[in-house]
One Martini backbone bead per residue (centre of mass of N, CA, C, O) as a GRO file, in nm:
protein
  329
    1UNK     BB    1  -1.433  -4.462  -1.390
    2UNK     BB    2  -1.185  -4.440  -1.190
    3UNK     BB    3  -1.394  -4.379  -0.932
    4UNK     BB    4  -1.597  -4.630  -0.896
    5UNK     BB    5  -1.451  -4.791  -0.657
    6UNK     BB    6  -1.478  -4.514  -0.430
    7UNK     BB    7  -1.707  -4.336  -0.577
    8UNK     BB    8  -1.954  -4.128  -0.610
    9UNK     BB    9  -2.119  -3.894  -0.780
   10UNK     BB   10  -2.069  -3.663  -0.577
   11UNK     BB   11  -1.759  -3.692  -0.562
   12UNK     BB   12  -1.702  -3.649  -0.861
   13UNK     BB   13  -1.811  -3.361  -0.874
   14UNK     BB   14  -1.623  -3.238  -0.659
   15UNK     BB   15  -1.359  -3.306  -0.802
   16UNK     BB   16  -1.416  -3.148  -1.060
   17UNK     BB   17  -1.443  -2.871  -0.925
   18UNK     BB   18  -1.162  -2.866  -0.801
   19UNK     BB   19  -1.002  -2.897  -1.065
   20UNK     BB   20  -1.110  -2.642  -1.200
   21UNK     BB   21  -0.999  -2.446  -0.987
   22UNK     BB   22  -0.702  -2.524  -1.008
   23UNK     BB   23  -0.663  -2.449  -1.302
   24UNK     BB   24  -0.733  -2.151  -1.261
   25UNK     BB   25  -0.504  -2.092  -1.054
   26UNK     BB   26  -0.269  -2.168  -1.238
   27UNK     BB   27  -0.326  -1.946  -1.441
   28UNK     BB   28  -0.283  -1.708  -1.248
   29UNK     BB   29   0.008  -1.775  -1.175
   30UNK     BB   30   0.117  -1.747  -1.473
   31UNK     BB   31   0.035  -1.419  -1.454
   32UNK     BB   32   0.117  -1.316  -1.182
   33UNK     BB   33   0.017  -1.264  -0.870
   34UNK     BB   34   0.153  -0.980  -0.798
   35UNK     BB   35  -0.043  -0.820  -1.017
   36UNK     BB   36  -0.278  -0.825  -0.854
   37UNK     BB   37  -0.588  -0.678  -0.776
   38UNK     BB   38  -0.711  -0.557  -0.460
   39UNK     BB   39  -1.037  -0.496  -0.344
   40UNK     BB   40  -1.142  -0.268  -0.084
   41UNK     BB   41  -1.402  -0.194   0.147
   42UNK     BB   42  -1.558   0.115   0.267
   43UNK     BB   43  -1.798   0.203   0.428
   44UNK     BB   44  -2.135   0.350   0.395
   45UNK     BB   45  -2.324   0.411   0.155
   46UNK     BB   46  -2.246   0.736   0.072
   47UNK     BB   47  -1.946   0.652   0.221
   48UNK     BB   48  -1.842   0.471   0.011
   49UNK     BB   49  -1.527   0.292  -0.057
   50UNK     BB   50  -1.226   0.213  -0.244
   51UNK     BB   51  -0.921   0.003  -0.242
   52UNK     BB   52  -0.632  -0.060  -0.416
   53UNK     BB   53  -0.421  -0.351  -0.432
   54UNK     BB   54  -0.090  -0.479  -0.404
   55UNK     BB   55   0.130  -0.745  -0.406
   56UNK     BB   56   0.428  -0.803  -0.207
   57UNK     BB   57   0.676  -1.010  -0.255
   58UNK     BB   58   0.965  -1.155  -0.203
   59UNK     BB   59   1.069  -1.256   0.061
   60UNK     BB   60   1.378  -1.184   0.185
   61UNK     BB   61   1.509  -0.971   0.038
   62UNK     BB   62   1.746  -0.793  -0.089
   63UNK     BB   63   1.902  -0.519  -0.041
   64UNK     BB   64   1.970  -0.188  -0.115
   65UNK     BB   65   2.305  -0.033  -0.168
   66UNK     BB   66   2.214   0.249  -0.353
   67UNK     BB   67   2.043   0.389  -0.151
   68UNK     BB   68   1.801   0.559   0.072
   69UNK     BB   69   1.900   0.414   0.284
   70UNK     BB   70   2.196   0.217   0.391
   71UNK     BB   71   2.024  -0.015   0.369
   72UNK     BB   72   1.724  -0.103   0.156
   73UNK     BB   73   1.411  -0.301   0.110
   74UNK     BB   74   1.392  -0.521   0.320
   75UNK     BB   75   1.142  -0.788   0.338
   76UNK     BB   76   1.013  -1.075   0.524
   77UNK     BB   77   0.724  -1.017   0.390
   78UNK     BB   78   0.408  -1.020   0.288
   79UNK     BB   79   0.231  -0.746   0.119
   80UNK     BB   80   0.031  -0.463   0.098
   81UNK     BB   81  -0.033  -0.195  -0.146
   82UNK     BB   82  -0.138   0.080  -0.269
   83UNK     BB   83  -0.167   0.162  -0.595
   84UNK     BB   84  -0.269   0.431  -0.483
   85UNK     BB   85  -0.336   0.715  -0.373
   86UNK     BB   86  -0.495   0.897  -0.159
   87UNK     BB   87  -0.789   1.059  -0.182
   88UNK     BB   88  -1.004   1.312  -0.132
   89UNK     BB   89  -1.267   1.144  -0.119
   90UNK     BB   90  -1.180   0.947   0.099
   91UNK     BB   91  -1.152   1.157   0.320
   92UNK     BB   92  -1.440   1.279   0.306
   93UNK     BB   93  -1.592   1.011   0.369
   94UNK     BB   94  -1.450   0.950   0.637
   95UNK     BB   95  -1.531   1.209   0.774
   96UNK     BB   96  -1.840   1.169   0.756
   97UNK     BB   97  -1.846   0.890   0.915
   98UNK     BB   98  -1.587   0.935   1.141
   99UNK     BB   99  -1.511   1.218   1.238
  100UNK     BB  100  -1.187   1.308   1.184
  101UNK     BB  101  -1.089   1.609   1.095
  102UNK     BB  102  -0.969   1.626   0.811
  103UNK     BB  103  -0.761   1.827   0.619
  104UNK     BB  104  -0.757   2.016   0.310
  105UNK     BB  105  -0.596   2.158   0.069
  106UNK     BB  106  -0.613   2.407  -0.157
  107UNK     BB  107  -0.645   2.372  -0.540
  108UNK     BB  108  -0.742   2.618  -0.707
  109UNK     BB  109  -0.435   2.710  -0.806
  110UNK     BB  110  -0.404   2.372  -0.902
  111UNK     BB  111  -0.677   2.291  -1.095
  112UNK     BB  112  -0.836   2.170  -0.848
  113UNK     BB  113  -1.085   1.986  -0.631
  114UNK     BB  114  -1.073   1.692  -0.716
  115UNK     BB  115  -1.161   1.378  -0.597
  116UNK     BB  116  -0.912   1.210  -0.760
  117UNK     BB  117  -0.714   1.348  -0.612
  118UNK     BB  118  -0.475   1.383  -0.402
  119UNK     BB  119  -0.420   1.399  -0.091
  120UNK     BB  120  -0.358   1.717   0.071
  121UNK     BB  121  -0.230   1.844   0.356
  122UNK     BB  122  -0.127   1.597   0.528
  123UNK     BB  123  -0.069   1.476   0.816
  124UNK     BB  124   0.054   1.219   0.987
  125UNK     BB  125  -0.174   1.208   1.195
  126UNK     BB  126  -0.405   1.199   0.989
  127UNK     BB  127  -0.319   0.942   0.847
  128UNK     BB  128  -0.342   0.768   1.105
  129UNK     BB  129  -0.649   0.811   1.143
  130UNK     BB  130  -0.736   0.684   0.880
  131UNK     BB  131  -0.619   0.407   0.934
  132UNK     BB  132  -0.789   0.349   1.187
  133UNK     BB  133  -1.057   0.356   1.041
  134UNK     BB  134  -1.005   0.108   0.862
  135UNK     BB  135  -0.974  -0.090   1.096
  136UNK     BB  136  -1.250  -0.052   1.224
  137UNK     BB  137  -1.408  -0.132   0.965
  138UNK     BB  138  -1.251  -0.433   0.985
  139UNK     BB  139  -1.225  -0.527   1.299
  140UNK     BB  140  -0.959  -0.394   1.401
  141UNK     BB  141  -0.691  -0.265   1.518
  142UNK     BB  142  -0.526  -0.001   1.570
  143UNK     BB  143  -0.214   0.116   1.469
  144UNK     BB  144  -0.255   0.386   1.642
  145UNK     BB  145  -0.180   0.593   1.923
  146UNK     BB  146  -0.429   0.774   2.110
  147UNK     BB  147  -0.525   0.987   2.322
  148UNK     BB  148  -0.784   1.165   2.477
  149UNK     BB  149  -0.653   1.432   2.318
  150UNK     BB  150  -0.524   1.323   2.031
  151UNK     BB  151  -0.240   1.217   2.096
  152UNK     BB  152   0.039   1.082   2.001
  153UNK     BB  153   0.159   0.744   2.071
  154UNK     BB  154   0.343   0.500   2.193
  155UNK     BB  155   0.380   0.187   2.236
  156UNK     BB  156   0.369  -0.056   2.499
  157UNK     BB  157   0.420  -0.346   2.687
  158UNK     BB  158   0.103  -0.328   2.793
  159UNK     BB  159   0.023  -0.358   2.500
  160UNK     BB  160  -0.150  -0.488   2.270
  161UNK     BB  161   0.071  -0.534   1.995
  162UNK     BB  162   0.350  -0.499   2.083
  163UNK     BB  163   0.662  -0.364   1.926
  164UNK     BB  164   0.990  -0.308   1.994
  165UNK     BB  165   1.085  -0.246   1.684
  166UNK     BB  166   0.776  -0.088   1.656
  167UNK     BB  167   0.598   0.142   1.847
  168UNK     BB  168   0.396   0.260   1.636
  169UNK     BB  169   0.294  -0.036   1.556
  170UNK     BB  170   0.033  -0.252   1.555
  171UNK     BB  171   0.013  -0.601   1.510
  172UNK     BB  172  -0.324  -0.608   1.490
  173UNK     BB  173  -0.324  -0.468   1.234
  174UNK     BB  174  -0.427  -0.433   0.888
  175UNK     BB  175  -0.340  -0.129   0.871
  176UNK     BB  176  -0.085   0.105   0.731
  177UNK     BB  177   0.191   0.276   0.713
  178UNK     BB  178   0.460   0.272   0.533
  179UNK     BB  179   0.756   0.184   0.543
  180UNK     BB  180   1.045   0.234   0.402
  181UNK     BB  181   1.086  -0.056   0.301
  182UNK     BB  182   0.805  -0.097   0.177
  183UNK     BB  183   0.802   0.147  -0.012
  184UNK     BB  184   1.069   0.097  -0.164
  185UNK     BB  185   1.009  -0.181  -0.281
  186UNK     BB  186   0.756  -0.091  -0.449
  187UNK     BB  187   0.911   0.132  -0.616
  188UNK     BB  188   1.225  -0.008  -0.684
  189UNK     BB  189   1.141  -0.285  -0.718
  190UNK     BB  190   1.102  -0.651  -0.785
  191UNK     BB  191   1.020  -0.977  -0.836
  192UNK     BB  192   1.337  -1.042  -0.916
  193UNK     BB  193   1.520  -0.809  -0.738
  194UNK     BB  194   1.540  -0.566  -0.892
  195UNK     BB  195   1.678  -0.239  -0.914
  196UNK     BB  196   1.574   0.107  -0.919
  197UNK     BB  197   1.590   0.463  -0.946
  198UNK     BB  198   1.290   0.457  -1.038
  199UNK     BB  199   0.919   0.429  -1.002
  200UNK     BB  200   0.925   0.301  -1.338
  201UNK     BB  201   1.131   0.082  -1.412
  202UNK     BB  202   1.393   0.290  -1.401
  203UNK     BB  203   1.719   0.469  -1.471
  204UNK     BB  204   1.558   0.704  -1.593
  205UNK     BB  205   1.438   0.995  -1.625
  206UNK     BB  206   1.144   1.128  -1.627
  207UNK     BB  207   0.900   1.257  -1.799
  208UNK     BB  208   0.685   1.497  -1.886
  209UNK     BB  209   0.342   1.484  -1.768
  210UNK     BB  210  -0.011   1.526  -1.733
  211UNK     BB  211  -0.085   1.222  -1.804
  212UNK     BB  212  -0.133   0.887  -1.756
  213UNK     BB  213   0.011   0.519  -1.776
  214UNK     BB  214   0.280   0.579  -1.947
  215UNK     BB  215   0.650   0.622  -1.953
  216UNK     BB  216   0.589   0.794  -1.679
  217UNK     BB  217   0.614   1.044  -1.431
  218UNK     BB  218   0.445   1.277  -1.254
  219UNK     BB  219   0.560   1.611  -1.353
  220UNK     BB  220   0.549   1.969  -1.297
  221UNK     BB  221   0.450   2.265  -1.273
  222UNK     BB  222   0.323   2.451  -1.015
  223UNK     BB  223   0.030   2.519  -1.165
  224UNK     BB  224  -0.096   2.229  -1.241
  225UNK     BB  225  -0.098   2.001  -1.058
  226UNK     BB  226  -0.232   1.712  -0.996
  227UNK     BB  227  -0.320   1.404  -1.069
  228UNK     BB  228  -0.491   1.153  -1.089
  229UNK     BB  229  -0.430   0.862  -0.925
  230UNK     BB  230  -0.506   0.682  -1.211
  231UNK     BB  231  -0.326   0.926  -1.400
  232UNK     BB  232   0.018   0.928  -1.298
  233UNK     BB  233   0.164   0.713  -1.470
  234UNK     BB  234   0.381   0.486  -1.438
  235UNK     BB  235   0.465   0.183  -1.325
  236UNK     BB  236   0.586  -0.021  -1.128
  237UNK     BB  237   0.700  -0.342  -1.112
  238UNK     BB  238   0.449  -0.400  -0.901
  239UNK     BB  239   0.198  -0.175  -0.975
  240UNK     BB  240   0.248   0.115  -0.894
  241UNK     BB  241   0.141   0.461  -0.855
  242UNK     BB  242   0.309   0.755  -0.788
  243UNK     BB  243   0.593   0.727  -0.620
  244UNK     BB  244   0.636   0.951  -0.831
  245UNK     BB  245   0.514   1.223  -0.788
  246UNK     BB  246   0.228   1.441  -0.740
  247UNK     BB  247   0.290   1.333  -0.421
  248UNK     BB  248   0.405   1.343  -0.127
  249UNK     BB  249   0.506   1.076   0.108
  250UNK     BB  250   0.443   0.910   0.386
  251UNK     BB  251   0.610   0.764   0.642
  252UNK     BB  252   0.619   0.584   0.925
  253UNK     BB  253   0.908   0.648   0.949
  254UNK     BB  254   1.159   0.778   1.081
  255UNK     BB  255   1.424   0.950   0.962
  256UNK     BB  256   1.634   0.780   1.155
  257UNK     BB  257   1.484   0.475   1.175
  258UNK     BB  258   1.366   0.532   1.478
  259UNK     BB  259   1.072   0.437   1.663
  260UNK     BB  260   1.080   0.637   1.974
  261UNK     BB  261   0.917   0.915   1.898
  262UNK     BB  262   0.625   1.078   1.859
  263UNK     BB  263   0.760   1.380   1.738
  264UNK     BB  264   0.932   1.291   1.525
  265UNK     BB  265   1.057   1.288   1.234
  266UNK     BB  266   0.949   1.214   0.910
  267UNK     BB  267   0.939   1.048   0.628
  268UNK     BB  268   0.965   1.165   0.277
  269UNK     BB  269   0.849   1.069  -0.057
  270UNK     BB  270   0.871   1.124  -0.438
  271UNK     BB  271   0.751   1.381  -0.468
  272UNK     BB  272   0.603   1.621  -0.703
  273UNK     BB  273   0.459   1.845  -0.918
  274UNK     BB  274   0.673   2.069  -0.790
  275UNK     BB  275   0.904   1.870  -0.861
  276UNK     BB  276   1.170   1.719  -0.960
  277UNK     BB  277   1.318   1.412  -1.042
  278UNK     BB  278   1.517   1.398  -0.796
  279UNK     BB  279   1.283   1.321  -0.583
  280UNK     BB  280   1.254   1.017  -0.721
  281UNK     BB  281   1.490   0.905  -0.614
  282UNK     BB  282   1.634   0.649  -0.420
  283UNK     BB  283   1.817   0.890  -0.263
  284UNK     BB  284   1.548   1.036  -0.175
  285UNK     BB  285   1.485   1.226   0.140
  286UNK     BB  286   1.262   1.359   0.367
  287UNK     BB  287   1.198   1.596   0.648
  288UNK     BB  288   0.916   1.595   0.880
  289UNK     BB  289   0.696   1.709   1.069
  290UNK     BB  290   0.400   1.542   1.160
  291UNK     BB  291   0.229   1.832   1.144
  292UNK     BB  292   0.268   1.871   0.856
  293UNK     BB  293   0.119   2.091   0.585
  294UNK     BB  294   0.150   2.027   0.236
  295UNK     BB  295   0.020   2.062  -0.072
  296UNK     BB  296   0.293   1.909  -0.230
  297UNK     BB  297   0.405   1.690   0.032
  298UNK     BB  298   0.130   1.559   0.204
  299UNK     BB  299   0.075   1.247   0.145
  300UNK     BB  300  -0.063   0.904   0.079
  301UNK     BB  301  -0.031   0.558   0.155
  302UNK     BB  302  -0.108   0.210   0.201
  303UNK     BB  303  -0.086  -0.077   0.412
  304UNK     BB  304  -0.103  -0.453   0.440
  305UNK     BB  305  -0.237  -0.736   0.461
  306UNK     BB  306  -0.260  -1.016   0.294
  307UNK     BB  307  -0.415  -1.191   0.076
  308UNK     BB  308  -0.508  -1.469  -0.044
  309UNK     BB  309  -0.351  -1.664  -0.254
  310UNK     BB  310  -0.339  -1.883  -0.507
  311UNK     BB  311  -0.147  -2.074  -0.362
  312UNK     BB  312  -0.314  -2.116  -0.101
  313UNK     BB  313  -0.572  -2.213  -0.247
  314UNK     BB  314  -0.438  -2.455  -0.377
  315UNK     BB  315  -0.363  -2.600  -0.115
  316UNK     BB  316  -0.654  -2.636  -0.021
  317UNK     BB  317  -0.754  -2.802  -0.262
  318UNK     BB  318  -0.548  -3.035  -0.235
  319UNK     BB  319  -0.628  -3.108   0.053
  320UNK     BB  320  -0.920  -3.187  -0.015
  321UNK     BB  321  -0.849  -3.417  -0.204
  322UNK     BB  322  -0.686  -3.587  -0.003
  323UNK     BB  323  -0.912  -3.623   0.206
  324UNK     BB  324  -1.114  -3.766   0.019
  325UNK     BB  325  -0.934  -4.010  -0.043
  326UNK     BB  326  -0.899  -4.108   0.251
  327UNK     BB  327  -1.206  -4.156   0.311
  328UNK     BB  328  -1.235  -4.374   0.058
  329UNK     BB  329  -0.997  -4.593   0.142
   0.00000   0.00000   0.00000
């Protein structure tokens, strides 16, 4: 009845639908938007696969002054990062459809080459090619520049999407390899801004586990092999799995922190099933040539632009309500 003076039945129904959606969005917000999992699909037909992402919020957070490098982990923007490591099957399907030519190391002596185990023996260049495939699949620019011979190059000022502060990554890309700061924040940070020593929201060394999703981060003896990407230990405070143990992961960032040379060593973090928990510490970082392929130390996960959050959808809904009221006034 309150709407009868300026709305017809159609407008009342639209307002009710908008209010119902807003109430639902407010409920999602109360459950912590940052913990939502966003699934994105790639490939077609028999080569289709999906990647789950979590959103990393709290932009402009304070850096951690107790990790390595020091300071580290401050990110000025919201971004997504894959909840799990990239799996062997994802690489194989992308290879099949995109003819990427990415090789995987044999895990026959480490428990078997199961499809949901993390992609291993991946060079930084191969990881970059996979990322470019995801971007092309999504209709956006490739994150990384390769010349006609397939050699990696840095972007320059004549290239669209050039960023002088990071010549490795094209700003028009939707997906990329996480920088040290992005990876570190997702692993050791938290929505509240608290920092942890290990990537399972803990300051205590993780226990040895064979699989599972609670209590620990996966690391074992050399013969065991990695766990499936979605069964590899406790989550970080942001909701990512196995940023410690399972497989060592490539950073986009050069080990010296300055992305200015195509072939300079890249940072690698997190340790693997082959290493002890010291490699999972926030102070641990390795340096590898980007062409390196190690069965237990060169896997990766990806990052990307955030999806619209419940807050932004709420703003759209409220804006629509306000516009409707102005039209009828």
